[in-house]
C-alpha positions as CSV (number, residue, x, y, z in Angstrom):
1,X,12.2,35.5,-16.5
2,X,11.4,32.5,-14.4
3,X,14.5,31.7,-12.4
4,X,13.0,28.8,-10.4
5,X,15.1,25.7,-11.1
6,X,13.2,22.9,-12.9
7,X,12.3,20.0,-10.7
8,X,13.9,16.7,-11.7
9,X,11.1,14.4,-12.7
10,X,10.6,11.2,-10.7
11,X,11.6,8.0,-12.5
12,X,8.7,6.0,-13.8
13,X,7.5,2.4,-13.8
14,X,4.8,0.5,-15.6
15,X,1.6,-0.8,-14.0
16,X,-0.9,-2.4,-16.4
17,X,-1.6,0.0,-19.2
18,X,-0.2,3.0,-17.3
19,X,3.2,4.7,-16.7
20,X,3.4,6.0,-13.2
21,X,5.9,7.5,-10.8
22,X,8.3,4.9,-9.3
23,X,6.9,5.8,-5.9
24,X,3.2,6.4,-5.4
25,X,1.2,7.8,-2.4
26,X,-0.8,5.6,-0.2
27,X,-3.6,7.8,1.1
28,X,-4.9,5.6,4.0
29,X,-3.1,7.6,6.7
30,X,-5.3,10.6,6.1
31,X,-8.4,8.8,7.4
32,X,-7.7,5.4,8.8
33,X,-5.5,3.0,10.8
34,X,-3.1,5.0,12.8
35,X,-5.2,6.9,15.3
36,X,-6.9,10.3,14.9
37,X,-6.6,11.6,11.3
38,X,-5.0,14.9,10.5
39,X,-7.1,18.0,9.7
40,X,-8.4,18.0,6.1
41,X,-6.3,21.0,5.2
42,X,-3.1,19.1,6.3
43,X,-4.0,16.1,4.2
44,X,-4.7,18.4,1.3
45,X,-1.3,20.0,1.6
46,X,0.3,16.6,1.4
47,X,-1.7,15.5,-1.6
48,X,-0.9,18.7,-3.5
49,X,2.8,18.5,-2.5
50,X,2.8,15.0,-3.9
51,X,1.4,16.2,-7.2
52,X,3.9,19.1,-7.4
53,X,6.8,16.6,-6.7
54,X,5.7,14.4,-9.6
55,X,3.7,11.6,-8.0
56,X,1.2,10.2,-10.4
57,X,-0.1,7.1,-8.6
58,X,-2.6,7.6,-5.8
59,X,-4.1,4.8,-3.8
60,X,-7.2,4.8,-1.6
61,X,-10.1,2.4,-0.7
62,X,-13.7,2.3,0.3
63,X,-12.7,1.0,3.7
64,X,-10.5,4.0,4.7
65,X,-12.5,6.2,7.0
66,X,-15.5,4.3,5.8
67,X,-15.6,6.4,2.6
68,X,-14.1,9.6,4.0
69,X,-10.7,9.0,2.4
70,X,-12.2,8.6,-1.1
71,X,-14.2,11.8,-0.6
72,X,-11.1,13.7,0.5
73,X,-8.9,12.3,-2.3
74,X,-11.5,12.9,-4.9
75,X,-12.2,16.5,-3.9
76,X,-8.5,17.5,-3.8
77,X,-7.4,15.6,-7.0
78,X,-10.5,16.2,-9.1
79,X,-8.9,19.2,-10.9
80,X,-5.8,17.1,-11.7
81,X,-7.7,13.9,-12.7
82,X,-6.2,13.6,-16.2
83,X,-2.6,13.7,-14.8
84,X,-2.9,10.9,-12.3
85,X,-3.6,7.1,-12.0
86,X,-6.3,6.8,-9.4
87,X,-6.7,3.5,-7.6
88,X,-9.2,2.3,-5.1
89,X,-10.4,-1.0,-3.6
90,X,-13.7,-2.7,-2.8
91,X,-14.9,-6.0,-1.3
92,X,-14.1,-4.7,2.2
93,X,-16.0,-1.7,3.4
94,X,-18.0,-0.2,6.2
95,X,-21.4,-1.6,6.8
96,X,-23.9,0.1,9.2
97,X,-25.2,-2.1,12.0
98,X,-27.5,-1.2,14.9
99,X,-24.4,-0.7,17.1
100,X,-22.4,1.3,14.6
101,X,-20.3,1.1,11.4
102,X,-18.2,-2.0,11.1
103,X,-15.7,-3.4,8.6
104,X,-17.1,-6.3,6.5
105,X,-15.3,-8.4,4.0
106,X,-17.8,-9.2,1.2
107,X,-16.6,-10.5,-2.2
108,X,-20.0,-11.3,-3.6
109,X,-20.6,-9.8,-7.0
110,X,-23.4,-7.6,-5.8
111,X,-21.2,-6.2,-3.0
112,X,-18.3,-5.5,-5.3
113,X,-20.6,-3.6,-7.7
114,X,-22.1,-1.6,-4.8
115,X,-18.7,-0.7,-3.5
116,X,-17.4,0.3,-6.9
117,X,-20.4,2.5,-7.7
118,X,-20.2,4.2,-4.3
119,X,-16.5,4.8,-4.7
120,X,-17.1,6.4,-8.1
121,X,-19.5,8.9,-6.5
122,X,-17.2,9.7,-3.6
123,X,-14.2,10.1,-5.9
124,X,-16.1,12.3,-8.2
125,X,-14.9,10.4,-11.3
126,X,-16.5,8.4,-14.1
127,X,-13.8,5.7,-14.0
128,X,-11.3,4.2,-11.5
129,X,-8.0,3.5,-13.2
130,X,-7.0,0.4,-11.1
131,X,-9.7,-1.2,-9.0
132,X,-8.5,-3.8,-6.5
133,X,-10.3,-6.5,-4.6
134,X,-9.3,-5.5,-1.1
135,X,-9.5,-9.0,0.3
136,X,-10.5,-12.3,-1.2
137,X,-13.6,-13.3,0.8
138,X,-12.3,-16.7,1.8
139,X,-14.3,-17.0,5.0
140,X,-17.8,-16.7,3.5
141,X,-16.4,-18.1,1.1
142,X,-16.8,-16.6,-2.3
143,X,-14.9,-18.1,-5.2
144,X,-12.3,-15.7,-6.4
145,X,-13.6,-16.3,-9.9
146,X,-17.0,-14.8,-9.0
147,X,-15.4,-11.7,-7.5
148,X,-13.1,-11.1,-10.4
149,X,-15.8,-11.9,-12.9
150,X,-17.9,-9.0,-11.6
151,X,-14.8,-6.7,-11.7
152,X,-14.4,-7.7,-15.4
153,X,-18.0,-6.7,-16.0
154,X,-17.4,-3.4,-14.4
155,X,-14.4,-2.9,-16.7
156,X,-16.5,-3.8,-19.7
157,X,-19.0,-1.1,-18.6
158,X,-16.2,1.5,-18.5
159,X,-16.3,2.0,-14.7
160,X,-12.8,0.7,-14.2
161,X,-9.8,0.5,-16.5
162,X,-7.7,-2.3,-14.9
163,X,-8.1,-4.9,-12.3
164,X,-6.0,-5.7,-9.2
165,X,-5.9,-7.9,-6.2
166,X,-4.7,-7.2,-2.6
167,X,-3.3,-9.7,-0.1
168,X,-3.6,-12.9,-2.2
169,X,-1.5,-16.0,-2.6
170,X,0.1,-17.1,-5.8
171,X,-2.5,-19.8,-6.3
172,X,-5.4,-17.4,-5.9
173,X,-3.6,-14.9,-8.2
174,X,-3.4,-17.5,-11.0
175,X,-7.1,-18.5,-10.6
176,X,-8.1,-14.9,-10.8
177,X,-5.9,-14.2,-13.8
178,X,-7.5,-17.0,-15.7
179,X,-10.8,-15.1,-15.5
180,X,-9.3,-11.7,-16.5
181,X,-5.7,-10.4,-16.8
182,X,-4.6,-8.4,-13.7
183,X,-2.6,-5.2,-13.8
184,X,-1.3,-5.4,-10.2
185,X,-1.2,-7.2,-6.9
186,X,-0.9,-5.1,-3.8
187,X,0.5,-6.6,-0.6
188,X,2.6,-5.5,2.3
189,X,6.3,-5.7,1.4
190,X,9.4,-4.2,3.0
191,X,12.7,-5.3,4.5
192,X,10.8,-6.6,7.6
193,X,7.9,-8.2,5.8
194,X,9.1,-10.6,3.1
195,X,6.1,-12.9,2.5
196,X,5.8,-11.8,-1.1
197,X,9.2,-13.4,-1.8
198,X,7.8,-16.9,-1.1
199,X,5.7,-17.1,-4.2
200,X,3.5,-14.2,-5.2
201,X,6.3,-12.0,-6.6
202,X,7.4,-14.7,-9.0
203,X,3.7,-15.3,-9.9
204,X,3.3,-11.6,-10.7
205,X,6.3,-11.7,-13.0
206,X,5.0,-14.9,-14.7
207,X,1.7,-13.2,-15.4
208,X,2.9,-9.7,-16.1
209,X,1.3,-8.0,-13.1
210,X,3.1,-5.1,-11.3
211,X,3.7,-5.5,-7.6
212,X,2.5,-2.6,-5.4
213,X,4.1,-2.6,-2.0
214,X,2.1,-1.1,0.9
215,X,3.6,-0.3,4.3
216,X,7.1,-0.1,2.6
217,X,8.7,1.5,5.7
218,X,7.2,-1.1,8.0
219,X,4.4,1.0,9.5
220,X,7.0,3.5,10.8
221,X,9.6,1.1,12.1
222,X,12.0,1.8,9.3
223,X,12.0,5.5,9.8
224,X,13.9,8.0,11.9
225,X,10.9,8.4,14.2
226,X,9.5,4.9,15.1
227,X,6.2,4.7,16.9
228,X,6.1,5.0,20.7
229,X,4.1,1.8,21.4
230,X,3.3,3.1,24.9
231,X,1.3,6.0,23.5
232,X,-0.4,4.6,20.4
233,X,-4.0,5.7,19.9
234,X,-6.6,3.2,21.0
235,X,-7.7,2.8,17.4
236,X,-4.1,2.4,16.0
237,X,-4.0,-0.9,14.1
238,X,-0.5,-1.6,15.3
239,X,-2.0,-2.3,18.7
240,X,-3.0,-5.7,17.3
241,X,0.4,-6.5,15.8
242,X,2.7,-8.7,17.8
243,X,5.9,-7.1,16.4
244,X,4.9,-3.8,18.0
245,X,2.9,-4.7,21.1
246,X,4.4,-7.8,22.6
247,X,7.2,-6.4,24.8
248,X,9.8,-9.1,24.0
249,X,9.3,-8.7,20.2
250,X,9.4,-4.9,20.3
251,X,12.5,-4.8,22.5
252,X,14.3,-7.1,20.1
253,X,13.2,-5.1,17.1
254,X,14.3,-1.8,18.7
255,X,17.7,-3.4,19.2
256,X,17.8,-4.5,15.6
257,X,17.1,-0.9,14.5
258,X,20.4,0.3,15.9
259,X,22.4,-1.4,13.2
260,X,20.0,-0.4,10.6
261,X,20.2,3.3,11.5
262,X,24.0,3.0,11.4
263,X,23.8,1.6,7.9
264,X,21.6,4.4,6.7
265,X,24.0,6.9,8.2
266,X,26.9,5.3,6.5
267,X,25.0,5.6,3.2
268,X,24.3,9.3,3.9
269,X,20.6,8.9,3.6
270,X,17.6,8.6,5.9
271,X,16.3,5.2,7.2
272,X,13.1,5.6,5.2
273,X,15.1,6.3,2.0
274,X,17.2,3.2,2.6
275,X,14.0,1.1,3.0
276,X,12.4,2.4,-0.1
277,X,15.7,2.2,-2.2
278,X,15.9,-1.5,-1.1
279,X,12.4,-2.1,-2.4
280,X,13.0,-0.3,-5.7
281,X,16.1,-2.4,-6.2
282,X,14.0,-5.6,-6.0
283,X,12.8,-5.2,-9.5
284,X,11.4,-2.6,-12.0
285,X,8.0,-4.1,-11.4
286,X,7.9,-3.2,-7.7
287,X,6.2,0.1,-6.9
288,X,6.1,1.3,-3.2
289,X,3.3,3.4,-2.0
290,X,4.4,4.9,1.4
291,X,1.8,6.9,3.3
292,X,2.4,10.0,5.4
293,X,0.6,13.0,6.8
294,X,3.6,15.3,6.6
295,X,5.1,17.1,3.6
296,X,8.6,16.8,4.9
297,X,8.3,13.0,5.2
298,X,6.7,12.8,1.8
299,X,9.6,14.6,0.1
300,X,12.1,12.5,2.0
301,X,10.4,9.3,0.8
302,X,10.3,10.5,-2.8
303,X,14.1,11.2,-2.6
304,X,14.6,7.5,-2.6
305,X,13.4,7.2,-6.2
306,X,16.5,9.2,-7.4
307,X,19.1,7.3,-5.4
308,X,21.6,4.9,-7.0
309,X,22.9,2.9,-4.1
310,X,25.7,0.4,-4.6
311,X,24.5,-3.2,-4.8
312,X,26.5,-4.1,-1.8
313,X,24.6,-1.5,0.3
314,X,21.3,-3.0,-0.9
315,X,22.5,-6.5,0.0
316,X,23.7,-5.4,3.5
317,X,20.3,-3.8,4.2
318,X,18.5,-7.0,3.2
319,X,20.8,-9.2,5.2
320,X,20.3,-7.1,8.3
321,X,16.5,-6.8,8.3
322,X,14.6,-9.8,7.1
323,X,12.2,-12.6,8.1
324,X,14.9,-14.3,10.1
325,X,16.1,-11.3,12.1
326,X,12.8,-9.5,12.8
327,X,11.0,-10.7,16.0
328,X,7.4,-11.6,16.0
329,X,4.7,-12.4,13.4
330,X,3.3,-9.9,11.0
331,X,-0.4,-10.2,12.2
332,X,-2.4,-11.6,15.1
333,X,-4.0,-15.0,14.4
334,X,-7.4,-13.3,13.8
335,X,-6.0,-10.9,11.2
336,X,-3.9,-13.7,9.6
337,X,-7.1,-15.7,9.1
338,X,-8.5,-12.9,6.9
339,X,-5.7,-12.7,4.4
340,X,-4.7,-15.2,1.7
341,X,-0.9,-14.9,1.7
342,X,1.9,-17.4,2.0
343,X,3.7,-17.5,5.3
344,X,7.2,-18.5,6.3
345,X,7.5,-21.7,8.3
346,X,8.3,-21.0,11.9
């Protein structure tokens, strides 16, 4: 007789035509952004633990590790392909130059088709469930209608099942949606990054698109183990973020953490769980996709999906950490120029 207790399923939410776990897994950390990636076997353990815990939404991109992330995710999840919703992104990928591989934003139809077909091969699948435009190519510029039009053609050909956008404003979202309905918009959203609340969250609800929140624990800030900014890897993207790297901003943000940690302790949960529970409480259409390279952190994150915090606790968290109390801008001026999102007036 099997005496192993049954695992309680994760709550679910809707995204386009799919029903998925209320918390997904952002796979970027395995190959990109925060310094040296973990060994492949460690990443594989996290991916399989996520599956075992009931995660059904997995998010990757052509950019991450310049394709290495998709190769890893595709290899590990291939045997489970029918059980998951697999998402990737194009329009921003690695391009080989004489002096090495570099990140290039390219929203031209031919580039999107190239990225998508390369992603399909790396993922080892015939179709990507949700395919996002990683960035609107506003510097070239390429009209959003042209980029989304090509994505619609890829869908008609059976190469993708649903369309999404990443890091776009409400106005751009509406222009894109007029070309083809969108299943989701993916943007940074957490207690300490609230830009989505200006307009794009409302636009998503108006148009019926789910909102996928990346960096939901503020790139480690809203966890029990915040980054040590003095020892960040040379390639860690937080090195270019004023909230972390400008001493006055970081000192103020560390001070702010003290009250936040006390609030999480009062609730009897971890700081990451409080951050994720707050996000989940913002609406049934909000789906966080935290990323991690550790199984214990993964399981801690997923525990937030089963919490039922009092509304007063959610309100206190939101009043403590928000755009008025956090010190410093989200991005540097250069990085800000590449995204198409509303910003709060200073």
